[in-house]
C-alpha positions in Angstrom: 0.9 -15.1 -24.2 4.4 -13.9 -26.6 4.3 -10.2 -26.2 8.0 -8.5 -27.4 7.9 -4.8 -26.6 9.7 -3.4 -29.8 10.6 0.2 -27.5 14.2 0.1 -25.8 14.5 -0.1 -21.7 15.3 3.8 -22.0 12.1 4.4 -24.4 9.6 2.5 -21.8 11.1 4.0 -18.6 10.4 7.1 -20.3 6.7 6.3 -21.9 6.2 5.5 -18.3 7.3 8.5 -16.3 5.3 10.1 -19.0 2.0 8.0 -17.8 2.4 8.1 -14.0 3.3 11.9 -14.5 0.2 12.2 -16.1 -1.9 10.1 -13.4 -0.4 11.6 -10.7 -0.9 15.2 -11.7 -4.5 14.9 -13.3 -5.8 13.2 -10.3 -4.6 16.4 -8.1 -6.7 18.4 -10.9 -9.6 16.0 -10.2 -9.7 15.9 -6.7 -9.2 19.7 -6.4 -12.1 20.1 -8.4 -14.3 17.7 -8.1 -14.3 18.2 -4.4 -16.1 21.4 -4.4 -18.6 20.1 -7.1 -21.3 19.9 -4.3 -20.3 23.5 -3.3 -20.8 25.3 -6.5 -24.3 23.2 -7.4 -25.9 24.8 -4.0 -24.9 28.0 -4.7 -26.2 27.3 -8.7 -29.3 26.3 -7.6 -30.1 27.4 -4.2 -30.6 23.7 -2.8 -28.8 20.4 -1.6 -31.2 18.8 -3.9 -29.4 18.4 -6.7 -25.7 18.9 -5.2 -24.7 15.5 -6.3 -25.7 15.3 -10.0 -22.1 17.1 -11.1 -20.2 14.1 -9.5 -22.4 11.7 -10.8 -22.2 13.0 -14.3 -18.6 13.1 -14.2 -18.2 9.3 -13.5 -21.1 8.8 -15.8 -18.9 10.6 -18.4 -15.7 8.4 -17.8 -17.8 5.0 -18.0 -19.7 6.3 -21.4 -16.1 7.7 -22.6 -14.3 4.9 -21.7 -15.4 2.9 -24.8 -14.9 5.5 -26.9 -11.6 7.0 -25.8 -10.2 3.5 -25.7 -11.2 3.2 -29.8 -9.2 6.3 -30.6 -6.2 5.1 -28.1 -6.6 1.9 -30.3 -6.5 3.7 -33.6 -4.2 6.3 -32.9 -2.1 4.5 -30.3 -1.6 5.9 -26.7 0.4 8.3 -26.5 -2.1 10.1 -29.3 -4.9 9.0 -27.4 -4.0 9.7 -23.8 -3.0 13.1 -24.8 -6.3 13.9 -26.7 -8.1 12.5 -23.1 -6.5 15.2 -21.2 -7.2 17.9 -23.9 -11.0 17.1 -23.6 -10.9 17.5 -19.8 -9.2 20.9 -19.9 -11.8 22.3 -22.4 -14.4 20.8 -20.1 -12.9 22.2 -17.4 -13.0 25.9 -18.8 -16.4 25.6 -19.7 -16.9 24.5 -16.8 -15.7 27.8 -15.3 -17.7 29.8 -17.6 -20.9 27.8 -16.9 -20.5 29.1 -13.2 -19.9 32.6 -14.1 -23.2 32.5 -16.2 -24.7 30.6 -13.7 -26.0 27.9 -15.8 -26.2 24.8 -13.8 -27.3 22.7 -16.8 -24.4 23.6 -18.5 -22.1 23.2 -15.5 -23.7 19.4 -15.4 -22.8 18.5 -19.1 -19.4 20.2 -18.6 -18.9 17.4 -16.0 -20.2 14.9 -18.1 -17.5 15.8 -20.9 -14.9 16.1 -18.4 -15.4 12.4 -17.3 -15.3 11.4 -20.7 -11.6 13.2 -21.6 -10.5 12.4 -17.7 -11.3 8.1 -18.9 -7.2 9.0 -19.6 -5.9 8.7 -16.6 -8.5 5.1 -15.8 -6.7 3.7 -19.1 -3.2 4.8 -18.1 -2.9 1.4 -16.0 -3.3 -0.8 -19.0 -1.1 1.3 -21.0 1.8 1.1 -18.7 1.3 -2.4 -18.4 1.5 -3.0 -22.0 5.1 -1.6 -22.4 6.4 -4.7 -20.2 6.3 -8.3 -20.2 3.9 -10.8 -18.6 6.1 -10.9 -15.4 6.1 -7.2 -14.5 3.0 -5.8 -15.5 0.9 -6.0 -12.2 4.1 -4.3 -10.5 3.9 -1.4 -13.6 0.1 -1.4 -12.5 0.5 -0.7 -8.8 2.6 1.9 -9.6 0.3 3.5 -11.6 -2.4 3.1 -9.3 0.0 4.6 -6.5 0.4 7.8 -8.5 -3.1 8.6 -7.9 -2.1 8.9 -4.0 0.2 11.7 -5.0 -3.2 13.5 -6.3 -5.2 12.2 -3.4 -2.8 14.2 -0.8 -2.2 17.6 -3.5 -5.4 17.9 -4.4 -7.7 18.7 -1.3 -4.0 20.6 -0.1 -4.6 22.8 -3.3 -8.3 24.0 -1.7 -7.2 26.6 0.5 -4.7 28.4 -1.6 -6.4 28.3 -5.2 -9.4 29.8 -3.6 -7.4 32.6 -1.7 -5.6 33.0 -5.5 -9.3 33.3 -7.0 -10.7 35.7 -5.0 -7.4 37.7 -5.0 -8.1 38.2 -8.4 -12.0 39.3 -7.8 -13.6 36.1 -8.4 -15.7 33.4 -7.0 -13.2 31.6 -4.8 -15.1 28.1 -5.6 -13.6 28.5 -9.4 -9.9 28.6 -7.5 -9.8 24.8 -7.8 -11.2 24.6 -11.4 -8.1 26.8 -12.7 -6.3 24.1 -10.9 -7.6 21.5 -12.5 -7.3 23.0 -15.7 -3.7 23.5 -15.4 -3.2 20.0 -14.2 -5.3 18.0 -16.8 -2.9 20.8 -19.5 0.5 19.5 -17.8 -0.3 15.8 -17.7 -1.4 16.5 -21.8 2.6 17.8 -22.0 3.4 14.9 -20.2 1.6 12.4 -22.6 3.3 14.3 -25.5 7.2 13.7 -24.1 6.7 10.6 -24.0 8.5 7.9 -27.3 6.4 8.7 -30.8 7.0 5.2 -31.4 4.3 3.9 -28.5 2.2 4.7 -31.3 3.2 3.3 -34.3 3.9 0.2 -32.2 0.0 -0.1 -31.4 -1.2 0.6 -35.2 0.8 -2.2 -36.1 -0.6 -4.3 -33.4 -4.2 -3.3 -34.8 -3.7 -3.5 -38.4 -2.1 -6.9 -38.2 -5.3 -8.4 -36.0 -7.7 -6.4 -38.1 -8.5 -9.1 -40.7 -9.0 -11.8 -38.1 -10.7 -9.7 -35.8 -12.7 -11.9 -32.8 -16.1 -10.3 -31.7 -16.1 -8.8 -28.2 -18.5 -11.4 -27.3 -15.9 -14.1 -28.1 -13.3 -12.1 -25.9 -15.6 -12.2 -23.1 -16.3 -15.5 -23.4 -12.7 -16.4 -22.3 -12.6 -17.3 -18.6 -9.6 -15.1 -17.7 -11.7 -12.1 -19.2 -14.7 -12.8 -17.5 -13.1 -13.7 -13.8 -10.9 -10.0 -14.3 -14.4 -7.9 -15.2 -16.6 -9.5 -12.9 -13.9 -8.9 -10.0 -13.3 -5.3 -10.8 -16.6 -4.4 -11.7 -18.4 -6.3 -8.2 -15.1 -4.8 -6.5 -16.0 -0.9 -7.6 -19.9 -1.8 -7.0 -19.0 -2.8 -3.1 -16.3 -0.3 -3.0 -18.6 2.9 -4.1 -22.2 1.3 -2.0 -20.2 1.6 1.3 -17.8 4.5 0.7 -20.2 6.9 -0.1 -22.7 6.3 2.9 -20.4 5.7 5.3 -19.8 9.8 5.8 -23.2 10.3 6.6 -23.7 7.1 8.5 -20.5 8.4 10.9 -22.5 11.9 11.0 -25.8 10.1 11.7 -24.0 8.6 15.0 -22.8 12.1 16.2 -18.9 12.3 15.2 -17.7 15.6 13.7 -16.3 16.3 10.2 -12.7 15.2 11.7 -13.5 11.7 12.8 -15.0 11.8 9.2 -12.2 12.7 7.7 -10.0 10.1 9.1 -11.8 7.2 8.4 -11.7 8.3 4.5 -8.4 8.9 4.9 -7.4 5.3 5.6 -10.0 4.7 3.2 -8.0 6.2 0.5 -4.7 5.0 2.1 -6.2 1.2 2.1 -7.2 1.9 -1.7 -3.9 3.7 -3.3 -0.8 3.7 -0.9 -0.3 -0.1 -1.1 -0.1 -0.7 -4.8 3.4 -1.5 -5.3 3.5 -3.9 -3.4 0.1 -5.8 -4.3 1.7 -5.4 -7.8 4.3 -6.6 -6.7 2.8 -9.6 -5.2 0.7 -10.1 -8.0 4.0 -10.2 -10.1 5.3 -13.4 -8.0 2.7 -15.0 -6.4 -0.1 -14.9 -9.5 -3.0 -12.8 -10.7 -5.6 -15.4 -9.2 -4.4 -15.7 -5.6 -4.6 -11.3 -5.8 -7.9 -11.9 -7.1 -8.8 -14.4 -4.2 -7.3 -12.4 -1.6 -9.1 -9.0 -2.6 -12.6 -11.0 -2.3 -12.3 -12.2 1.0 -10.5 -9.3 2.5 -13.9 -7.1 0.7 -16.0 -9.6 2.0 -14.5 -9.4 5.6 -14.7 -5.7 5.4 -18.3 -5.9 4.5 -19.4 -7.8 7.8 -17.3 -5.5 10.1 -19.3 -2.7 8.5 -22.1 -5.2 9.6 -20.7 -4.8 12.9 -20.0 -1.5 12.9 -23.5 -0.6 12.1 -24.4 -0.6 15.6 -22.1 2.2 16.3 -18.7 1.3 16.9 -16.2 3.9 15.3 -13.3 2.1 15.8 -14.8 -1.1 13.5 -15.9 1.6 11.0 -12.3 2.8 10.7 -11.0 -0.7 10.3 -13.8 -1.9 8.0 -13.4 1.3 5.5 -9.6 0.9 5.2 -10.3 -3.1 4.5 -12.6 -2.0 2.1 -10.1 -0.6 0.2 -7.3 -2.7 0.4 -9.7 -5.3 -0.7 -10.6 -2.9 -3.9 -7.2 -2.4 -4.3 -6.1 -6.2 -4.3 -8.6 -6.9 -7.2 -8.4 -3.9 -9.4 -4.6 -3.9 -9.9 -5.0 -8.4 -9.8 -8.1 -7.8 -12.7 -6.4 -5.4 -14.3 -3.0 -7.0 -15.0 -5.3 -10.6 -15.5 -7.1 -8.7 -18.2 -4.3 -7.4 -20.1 -2.9 -11.0 -20.1 -6.1 -12.6 -21.2 -6.2 -11.0 -24.4 -3.8 -10.3 -27.4 -2.2 -7.1 -28.4 -4.3 -6.7 -31.7 -7.6 -7.1 -29.6 -6.8 -5.6 -25.6 -7.6 -2.1 -25.7 -11.2 -3.0 -27.0 -11.7 -5.1 -23.9 -10.3 -2.9 -21.7 -12.2 0.1 -22.8 -15.4 -1.9 -22.6 -13.8 -2.9 -18.9 -13.9 0.2 -17.5 -16.9 1.3 -19.0 -18.5 -1.0 -16.6 -16.5 -0.4 -13.4 -17.3 3.1 -13.6 -20.9 2.7 -15.0 -21.3 0.2 -12.1 -19.8 2.5 -9.8 -22.1 5.0 -10.5 -25.0 3.1 -10.2 -23.9 2.2 -6.5 -23.6 6.1 -6.0 -27.2 6.8 -6.7 -28.8 3.6 -5.0 -26.5 3.7 -2.0 -28.3 6.7 -0.4 -32.0 5.0 -1.2 -30.8 2.3 0.7 -28.9 4.0 3.6 -32.1 5.6 4.5 -35.0 3.1 3.8 -32.9 0.2 5.4 -29.7 1.7 7.3 -26.1 0.5 7.0 -26.2 -2.5 8.5 -28.4 -3.8 5.4 -25.8 -1.6 3.4 -23.2 -4.0 4.7 -25.0 -7.3 3.7 -25.7 -6.0 0.2 -21.9 -5.6 -0.1 -20.6 -8.8 1.3 -22.9 -10.8 -0.8 -21.7 -8.6 -4.0 -18.5 -9.0 -3.1 -18.5 -13.2 -3.5 -19.6 -12.6 -7.0 -16.3 -13.3 -8.4 -16.6 -17.1 -6.9 -18.4 -18.5 -9.8 -16.2 -17.0 -12.6 -13.1 -18.2 -10.4 -14.4 -21.8 -10.4 -14.9 -21.9 -14.0 -11.5 -20.5 -14.5 -9.8 -22.8 -12.3 -11.9 -25.6 -13.8 -10.3 -24.6 -17.5 -6.8 -24.3 -16.2 -7.0 -27.8 -14.7 -8.3 -29.6 -18.0 -5.4 -27.4 -19.8 -2.9 -28.8 -17.4 -4.3 -32.3 -17.7 
């Protein structure tokens, strides 16, 4: 699909740097604040019963806001749209701080939903970066944007103690400190996007106007074999990853291990999710999107089978399973994002990408909500079996895609 970009190489590098910086810095703020959500909820309610609600509201906000933010990006351009998203996240974080001071739990949850909608800018950024480059480089660029989250994964938790000390130093609740970090981080991300070339927006607006007259319906776009394969791979991968990752800390604690052991497993999982992204992207550009997706499905399936075995009490197997769970998610996420971008014309791309992100994060929220019930009533082994079955969801659309490709070649 022809998609020449009018920006010069220097302008594209400047735009990509802005997007990368925005993702890295906003992820830092998100992880700093998200880590203490449950603690704040417990303080405000005096109970652990609703401690997971703020985090769930944030994820649901991202899912609900993905389509709306994508529509804004489509109308105003990526520079303006992503800047607005980060600005909304700043405002939501400020309201969250006020809710904590006022001890208003319902308002706090509502602000987390609003924050999730604005933070969708962080999620859509990979598509904006991919659109800057020709098809042969898109997976690599997506890989680098996903890798930017690794910076946040390291920096966010590292800022917890200093930000708490800073807040307590001015005689306020120490748990507010990470929210101040989040507000500053999202403000810096908005500033980073404003440093991108203005012509990014002019280009997208022109493409959107050009396609407005004969705009195909979403149903028609979703009927494309490449779009269906990309979306099903990313949605199922997110669902399976969240299903197992969310309950692994509880499973490990039930087996008698301490917080250090839990932290090591989650670190290995995070490493698998993000650290290898540049390599994953390069492989996707060199060997194609479909081999990347197939590899992702295979690795996810193996990780779930290891989870079944690890449920008997093997900590080393749990560690390996969670690392592979992250790798499998990464392969499908990077490959699926690139395939989705390749499969849709520029004028229609943002609509499909926004809907796709809504499905991805919405599926993750459902998995998070249902995983606790499954662990309590069926156990970790059954949870892993369900994950193994769902990881195979892309097989049917993959066969359809292969059949369509073979028919075209014939």
